[in-house]
C-alpha positions, -999 to +999 in steps of 0.1 A: +000+000+000+029+024+008+044+017-026+011+024-043+006+057-025+042+067-032+039+059-069+005+077-071+017+108-054+049+109-075+028+104-106+005+133-097+034+156-090+052+147-122+020+149-143+010+182-126+043+198-135+044+186-171+007+195-178+013+229-163+043+235-185+025+224-216-007+245-210+014+275-199+031+274-233-003+278-250-014+304-224+017+326-226+018+328-264-020+333-266-017+363-242+012+377-262-009+376-293-038+394-277-061+364-273-084+365-242-079+334-221-111+325-202-098+295-182-065+278-174-072+244-160-049+217-147-070+185-147-106+178-157-139+174-138-149+190-105-128+220-096-109+216-063-095+251-064-101+282-085-091+318-087-098+346-112-072+373-121-076+409-131-078+399-168-108+377-162-089+344-165-101+317-142-073+294-129-085+259-119-071+228-104-096+200-111-102+165-097-089+143-125-052+150-130-049+134-165-046+165-186-055+201-188-067+228-212-066+265-219-100+279-230-096+309-253-123+332-264-136+320-298-165+333-318-173+298-331-183+286-296-189+318-276-211+348-277-185+376-280-191+412-270-183+437-298-154+452-277-138+417-274-141+408-311-104+414-317-094+392-287-108+360-301-086+331-311-104+326-345-098+362-356-060+358-354-039+351-384-030+315-393+006+322-383-006+334-348-028+304-344+000+280-354+023+297-328-003+294-300-009+257-307+027+248-312+037+266-280+025+237-258+047+209-272+076+234-276+073+243-239+076+206-231+109+204-251+122+235-234+113+221-200+132+189-208+163+210-217+159+228-183+155+196-163+185+180-180+205+212-174+197+210-136+206+173-137+240+179-152+247+208-129+239+186-098+257+156-112+245+121-120+264+093-102+268+064-126+292+036-136+311+030-168+294+004-192+319-024-185+308-059-196+307-084-168+301-115-189+284-126-221+256-151-220+263-184-239+246-188-273+235-152-273+238-127-302+267-110-283+284-144-279+280-152-316+297-119-324+325-128-299+320-097-278+346-101-250+342-098-213+357-071-191+357-044-218+341-010-218+315-002-245+324+033-258+299+035-287+268+018-301+258+025-337+282+055-337+266+070-306+290+077-277+281+058-245+293+070-211+271+047-190+247+018-192+217+041-198+234+055-229+241+019-241+205+008-235+189+038-253+213+034-282+204-003-285+167+005-283+171+029-312+185+001-333+155-022-329+146-035-364+182-031-377+199-061-392+232-053-376+245-031-348+281-018-347+297-017-312+331-002-302+349-013-271+382-007-252+399-026-225+411-011-192+448-017-200+446-002-235+431+028-252+429+010-285+393+009-299+380-024-311+350-026-334+327-056-340+292-060-355+262-078-339+240-097-363+205-087-349+182-103-375+169-128-350+168-103-321+137-106-299+134-078-273+106-078-246+111-046-225+088-059-197+111-088-192+147-075-196+168-046-209+179-043-245+215-052-236+205-083-216+183-095-245+214-095-266+233-114-240+253-086-224+255-087-186+269-056-170+298-059-145+287-057-109+306-063-077+307-097-061+276-104-039+281-130-011+256-151+008+270-136+041+246-112+059+259-077+061+227-061+076+197-073+095+169-048+098+156-039+132+122-056+142+123-075+109+113-112+105+150-120+102+159-104+136+129-120+153+140-154+141+176-148+154+195-142+122+227-122+128+252-101+108+280-125+097+257-155+092+263-173+059+232-186+041+237-221+027+201-235+022+164-226+021+139-253+030+167-279+026+175-267-010+212-255-013+216-220-026+253-226-034+263-191-025+238-176-049+222-146-032+198-138-060+184-173-059+178-169-022+162-135-026+139-148-054+128-178-033+121-158-001+096-136-021+075-167-028+067-172+009+048-142+023+035-150+058+046-186+054+072-204+076+105-213+059+136-231+071+168-211+066+201-230+071+232-210+080+267-214+092+277-193+123+312-196+137+317-228+116+286-244+131+256-253+109+222-243+122+186-242+109+162-214+119+125-211+112+115-178+097+082-163+087+087-136+060+064-106+062+040-099+033+046-067+014+033-054-019+055-041-047+040-028-079+008-047-072+026-080-064+024-096-030+058-110-019+078-122+011+101-098+030+129-110+053+148-078+062+184-088+054+210-076+029+242-093+018+279-085+019+289-069-014+323-059-027+329-022-033+328-009-068+363-004-083+370+034-082+380+034-119+344+022-128+326+050-110+319+082-128+300+114-121+282+128-152+283+165-144+292+197-163+298+234-155+271+260-161+281+267-197+289+231-209+257+218-193+237+239-218+251+221-248+248+187-231+212+192-221+203+203-256+221+173-271+204+149-246+170+163-254+176+161-292+188+125-289+157+115-271+134+134-295+150+115-325+149+082-306+112+087-298+103+096-334+124+067-346+104+043-323+070+057-336+082+051-371+091+015-362+057+010-345+041+020-378+063-003-399+059-032-374+096-034-364+084-026-329+054-044-314+025-024-298+032-046-267+060-021-260+036+008-255+033+019-218+004+037-201-003+056-169+005+026-146+040+022-160+045+060-159+034+060-122+058+032-114+086+051-132+077+083-113+078+065-079+110+047-086+129+077-099+116+099-071+127+073-046+163+074-059+166+111-055+161+145-071+186+141-099+169+109-112+134+124-109+146+153-130+158+129-157+124+111-156+105+144-159+126+154-189+120+120-206+082+121-200+081+158-210+097+150-244+073+121-250+043+144-240+055+170-265+059+144-293+026+127-287+008+161-288+024+168-322+010+136-338-014+146-366-045+134-348-072+161-349-079+157-312-043+167-304-022+198-310-007+181-341-042+177-356-049+214-351-016+223-367-024+201-397-056+220-403-039+253-400-011+243-424-037+232-449-054+266-444-021+283-450-015+264-482-051+266-496-059+301-484-091+290-467-100+270-435-108+233-435-146+229-436-161+224-402-178+191-412-144+177-422-129+189-389-157+172-369-151+139-387-114+143-381-119+150-344-141+118-341-115+097-359-087+113-338-106+106-305-112+069-315-075+064-325-063+080-293-087+059-272-074+028-291-038+036-284-045+043-247-065+011-244-036-009-257-011+009-234-033+003-203-038-034-213+000-037-216+004-021-182-021-046-166-004-075-184+029-066-170+015-064-135 
């Protein structure tokens, strides 16, 4: 329940920020072009808070935080007083209307640059993309990608950490080959090899892009010795102590495999299990009842212990940060790379290179918001930037119910010299609403399937 509330609150905060940014883009440009704004609403439905300014604009925070809108004075839908005729949206030139509509998505892109700028100023702790091992019979193994080398580029895109590697690989979904450049720690010589990805099958809900290719990142050695026992936890109540070495669970040897032990414990919420340990070279078996907790809608067992882990080698640790000037260029570059990646993925959805199963909806976004907020401000900023970019791109899709659809109509008007007939616009809006509803239904279905 706590995880659910944390994810929900993080989701509302993230969505509230991004919707406000988007709608403020429309609002600001409309005001600058002399359009009277009647309402600026964050959310839909019953107003929870409202206030009217000296210009007559009503500001509203509504109950359902899944969008927002800016209501502008328009003779096509409002009775307009003669003195306000020049303040209507419809009386403005095509160029002004295009500017007002485009301002929302552009504000999202500008916010992403700002969020990345703050992220780079603060500094993002990360690790170099050093390969730990290659899975047998994988695509990476067939290409003879070696262990213990650092990946420095994927498809000619420089990679400073594993996030860069993963994003670059995702951008190559559907490609027949992927070029990868590596270097070893004892040499600065760059080695290049090519992965044959014609048989690549990638399911993002199951694993990362790099793991689906058989690339396992380096990580410090994890031992089956307990390094921490949480206070008042099931482990403490059962008598487990720091320094105990786990050797079996319910009589089944774990052979020093901490991940195996952790995965098995999760299967026994509120159920007794026998944990066999060695303490001071003496073997002992304790009866433990893991607590039941809920993570992302899944009920699992919780013991309250953590293992002894080797420290990360200092040469693997990096801090991705820049000065006030360099951070500007880096934030613009990061935003542009994600914009092109997102557009590339939309194209591959249309061609069938990427399955609609990869679409994510509000549940996945809520989980992402909660997870990133839990890691700290710098990670939450990166998440906000990513979602802001996607919000901007989605709104630019040429569906009449979105900003992109309005822009399409205005561009046609600009080219033909006359507005698109209202009947055609109405049909377009109905089609756009159905298409958007279909996409959202698929995304929500995918979310529920993953849960």
